[in-house]
N, C-alpha and C positions, 0 to 999 in steps of 0.2 A: 257027960261032957257038956260043958257050958256053951252058951250061944257064942261067946267071944272066941272060944277055942274052935268052934265049928266054922266060923266065918273065914273065907279064904283071904290070904294076904292081899293087901292092896297092890295094885300094879305100880311098879317103880317108874317114875317119869324119866326116861332115858335122855330126853332133850335137856332137862335140867342138869342131869349128871354130866352130859357132854359139855354143856356151857361152863359148868364149874371147873371141869378139868382143863378146858381151853383157857379159862381165866387164870388158873394156877400156873399153866405153862407160860402164859404171857408174862405173869409176874416173875417167874423164874428167869425167862429170857431178859427181862428188863434189869434184873439184878445182875445177871452175867454181863450185860452190856455196860452197866455202870462200872464193873471191875475190869473190863478188857482193855487192851492196848488202844491208844488213839488211832484214828482212822489213817489210812495209807497216805493221804495228802499231807496231813500234819507231820507224820513221821518223815516223809521225804523232805519237807521243809526244814525239819530239825537236822537231818543228815546233811543237807546242802549247807546249812549254817556251819556245822562242824567242819565240813570240807573247806569252806572259805576261810575259817579260822586257822585250820592246819596249813592251808596254802600260804596264808599271810605269815605264819610262823616260819615256814620253810624259806620264803622269800627274804624275811628279815635275817634269818641265820645265814643265808647265802650272801646277802649284802655285807653282813658283819665279817664273814670269812674273807670276802673280796677286799674289804678295807684292811683287815689284818695282813693279807698277802701283800697289798700295795705298800703298807707301812714297813713290813719286813724287807721288801725289795729296796725301798728308799734307804732304810737304815744300813742295809748291806752295801748299797752303792756309796753312801756317805762314808762308811767305814773304809771302803777301798780308796776313796779320794782323799780323806782327811787322816788316814792312818799315819802318814809321814809328816804330819803338821809340825810336831815338836822337833823332829830331826831336821826338817827343812829350815825351821826358824833358827836352829843352832848353826846351820851352814851359811846363813846370811852374813855373819861376821867374816867368814872366809871370803865371800864375794866382795864385801866392803874393803877388806885389806888388799885384795888383788886390784880393785879399782883405784885405791889410794896409791898403790905402787906404780901403776901405769900413769896416773895423773901427776906424779911427782917429777916426771921427766917431760919437760916442755917439748913441743913438736920440733922446734928449730934445733934442738940438741940431739935429736934422734939420728939425724943424718951424719953427725960427726962421731958416732959410736964406733968402736972397733968391731971386728967380726964377732968376737966373743960377747961383746955388749949387745950387738944386734940379735945374736942367738938367745941370750938371756931374756931380752925384751920379747922376742917372738915366743919363747916358752911360756912367759907369764900370760901373754895374750891368748895363747892356745889353751892354757889351763883355765883361764877365766871363761873362755868360750865353751869348753867342755863341761865346766861346772854348770853353766846356764842351760846347756843342752840336757844334762841329766836332771836338773830341777824341772825343766819344761816337760820331760818325759813322765814325770810324776805329778803333773798338773800345777806346778809352781811357776808362775810367770810374773814378769816385771810389770809394775803399774806405770801407765803412761804419765810421765810428769815432765815432759819437755816444755821449755818456755813457750808460752802461747797456747798451751793446752787448757781446756776448761777445768777449773777447780772443782773437785768433787770431794765433799767432806767425808764420804765413805772410804775414799782411798788416799786422800791427801791430808796432811796435818800442816796448817798454816802457822809458821813461827814468826812471821813478820809481814808487813805490807809496805811495799816500796814503789816509788814511781818508776815506770818503765815505758818502753815503746809498745808493749803489748796491751791489749784492751783491759780495762778495769775489770777485776774479778777473775782474770785468767792467771795462769802461773807465770811469774816473772823469773824465778830462779829455783833450781832444784839443789838442795843441800845434801839430801840422802835419798837413795833410791828406795822405792816402795815395792812390795811384793804381795801377791795374792795366791791363794790355793783354791782352785775351783772358783766359787763366787765369794769366798771369805777373804777378808783382808788379813794377810799374815803380818804385814808391817806397813803402816801408812808411810807414804813418801813425805819427807820434811821439805816444805817449799815456802818460798816467799810469794805472796799474792800481789799482783800488780794493782797499783792505785791509779793507773793511767798516766798519761804524759803530764809532766809539770808545765805550767804556763810560764 
């Protein structure tokens, strides 16, 4: 047996081995740390950001739904108010004819009418009154166009300007009654506008 074979094996340095294994474990932990999820604070911040974004989306969706609901309610209300607009406009000629019939008989001649004539006149007046009541029930009302009333281009149509005892710019005379439905003008009143008193 040779001298090398007879020589006992050298003692292994356990401290060196332990240090090497600790170093490799540290390297493994560092590698794992590089690949793991972000720390808790970062994750919480991310989740809070997502919550805020979702909350904003929910609030926007809620506001949009509220706007849609209000628009639908307004459209339904307008539909109820203005549904009879065309029909009411057609009835205005009936009102005009009744007014003309009543205006054709001067006040001084009404007293000399026979009983039948008085009844006829009363019937026409009642019919006109009932027509105006029915129109008012559906939101159709007469435009104020009495002489002296303020001229409003939204409700009055000026066909002439004449001198009168009424202030300049006010209504001097009403030629045809005007009507409105809700806030809309159904038919503008045809009026003469006062130019003031003549000198």
